[in-house]
C-alpha positions as CSV (number, residue, x, y, z in Angstrom):
1,M,-21.1,6.7,-3.7
2,F,-19.2,9.2,-1.5
3,G,-21.1,12.3,-0.8
4,F,-20.0,15.7,0.4
5,F,-19.7,14.6,4.0
6,E,-17.6,11.4,3.7
7,N,-17.3,9.1,6.6
8,E,-13.9,8.1,7.9
9,Q,-13.9,4.7,6.2
10,A,-14.5,6.3,2.8
11,K,-11.7,8.7,3.4
12,K,-9.4,5.9,4.3
13,I,-10.3,3.9,1.2
14,K,-9.7,7.0,-1.0
15,G,-6.4,7.7,0.8
16,H,-5.3,4.1,0.2
17,L,-6.2,4.3,-3.5
18,C,-4.3,7.6,-3.8
19,N,-1.3,6.0,-2.2
20,L,-1.5,3.1,-4.7
21,A,-1.8,5.6,-7.5
22,A,1.3,7.4,-6.3
23,L,3.3,4.2,-6.3
24,A,2.0,3.3,-9.8
25,K,3.2,6.7,-11.0
26,A,6.6,6.3,-9.3
27,D,8.2,4.9,-12.5
28,G,6.7,7.6,-14.6
29,H,3.5,5.9,-15.8
30,I,0.6,3.7,-14.8
31,D,0.4,0.5,-16.9
32,D,-2.8,-1.5,-17.4
33,R,-1.9,-4.1,-14.8
34,E,-1.3,-1.4,-12.1
35,M,-4.6,0.4,-13.0
36,N,-6.5,-2.9,-12.9
37,F,-5.0,-3.7,-9.5
38,I,-6.1,-0.3,-8.2
39,I,-9.5,-0.7,-9.6
40,T,-9.8,-4.2,-8.0
41,V,-8.9,-2.7,-4.6
42,G,-11.5,0.0,-5.1
43,K,-14.2,-2.5,-6.1
44,K,-13.4,-4.6,-3.0
45,N,-14.2,-1.5,-1.1
46,G,-17.4,-0.6,-2.8
47,M,-16.2,1.9,-5.5
48,G,-16.9,1.6,-9.2
49,A,-14.1,1.5,-11.8
50,S,-15.0,5.0,-13.1
51,E,-14.8,6.5,-9.6
52,V,-11.4,4.9,-9.1
53,R,-10.1,6.2,-12.5
54,K,-11.3,9.7,-11.7
55,L,-9.6,9.5,-8.3
56,V,-6.3,8.3,-9.8
57,A,-6.4,11.0,-12.5
58,G,-6.7,13.7,-9.8
59,N,-4.2,12.1,-7.4
60,T,-1.3,14.1,-6.1
61,N,1.6,12.2,-4.7
62,G,1.0,12.2,-1.0
63,V,-0.1,10.2,2.0
64,S,-3.6,11.0,3.2
65,D,-5.3,9.8,6.4
66,L,-3.0,7.4,8.2
67,P,-4.3,4.1,9.5
68,A,-4.4,3.8,13.2
69,T,-3.2,0.2,13.8
70,D,-0.2,-1.9,12.7
71,S,-2.7,-4.3,11.0
72,D,-4.2,-1.5,8.9
73,R,-0.8,0.0,8.1
74,F,0.4,-3.5,7.1
75,D,-2.6,-3.9,4.7
76,Q,-1.7,-0.6,3.0
77,I,2.0,-1.5,2.6
78,Y,1.0,-5.0,1.5
79,D,-1.1,-3.6,-1.3
80,L,1.6,-1.2,-2.3
81,V,4.2,-4.0,-2.5
82,D,1.8,-6.3,-4.3
83,M,1.1,-3.6,-6.9
84,M,4.9,-2.9,-7.2
85,L,5.3,-6.5,-8.2
86,S,2.2,-6.7,-10.4
87,D,4.0,-5.7,-13.7
88,G,6.8,-8.2,-13.1
89,I,9.4,-5.4,-13.0
90,V,10.6,-4.0,-9.7
91,D,11.8,-0.5,-10.5
92,E,14.2,0.9,-7.9
93,S,12.1,4.0,-7.6
94,E,9.1,1.9,-6.8
95,M,11.0,0.0,-4.1
96,D,12.2,3.4,-2.7
97,F,8.7,4.7,-2.8
98,C,7.3,1.6,-0.9
99,I,10.0,2.2,1.8
100,M,9.2,5.9,2.0
101,M,5.5,5.1,2.3
102,A,6.1,2.6,5.0
103,E,7.9,5.3,7.0
104,K,5.1,7.8,6.4
105,L,2.6,5.2,7.5
106,G,4.4,5.1,10.9
107,F,6.7,2.2,10.7
108,R,10.2,2.8,12.2
109,K,12.8,3.9,9.7
110,A,15.3,1.3,11.0
111,I,13.0,-1.6,9.9
112,V,11.0,-0.4,6.9
113,G,13.5,-1.7,4.3
114,V,13.5,-5.1,5.8
115,L,9.7,-5.1,6.2
116,V,9.1,-4.1,2.5
117,R,11.6,-6.8,1.3
118,K,10.0,-9.4,3.6
119,I,6.6,-8.7,2.1
120,S,8.0,-8.6,-1.4
121,Q,9.7,-12.0,-0.9
122,G,6.5,-13.5,0.6
123,V,4.5,-12.4,-2.4
124,K,7.1,-13.7,-4.9
125,D,7.1,-17.0,-3.0
126,G,3.3,-17.3,-3.4
127,L,2.7,-17.3,0.4
128,P,-0.9,-16.4,1.4
129,E,-1.4,-12.8,2.5
130,D,-2.5,-13.8,6.0
131,R,0.7,-15.7,6.6
132,I,2.8,-12.8,5.3
133,K,0.8,-10.5,7.6
134,E,1.2,-12.8,10.6
135,E,5.0,-13.1,10.1
136,S,5.4,-9.4,9.4
137,L,3.4,-8.3,12.5
138,S,5.5,-10.7,14.6
139,F,8.6,-9.2,13.1
140,L,7.3,-5.7,13.9
141,N,6.3,-6.6,17.4
142,Y,9.7,-8.2,18.0
143,N,11.6,-5.2,16.7
144,D,9.5,-2.8,18.8
145,L,10.7,-4.4,22.0
146,P,13.1,-2.3,24.1
147,A,16.8,-3.2,23.7
148,R,18.2,-5.3,26.6
């Protein structure tokens, strides 16, 4: 699907999948649920399962092209947290990785731990993604206001 000259959207999708793969590898291995989750995200974005597996196999742990908006950054962190929770076990290294990735995605260091835990709790509570996003973006906007 992606040729030699990839468009920006294709690069973002691949970067996001690489970030998910890095999280999946944070505890030392990628289990079937994590791989299926990554494949599902890839399919939602037009990639085939074999393309996703190939990308994951060649992934190095790093952040690629950063999203430009809080909404896009939230979507990436949401998927990372959702995948962290997908195997039912929250490994401390996975939580630390999500927090580190939130920082690398451009969220302020002072609030990333709270943001990741807020998303995690929303997912555990079964809240719809759009509600978690709305509440998280409100939290981010509130915490980006200058101190009085």
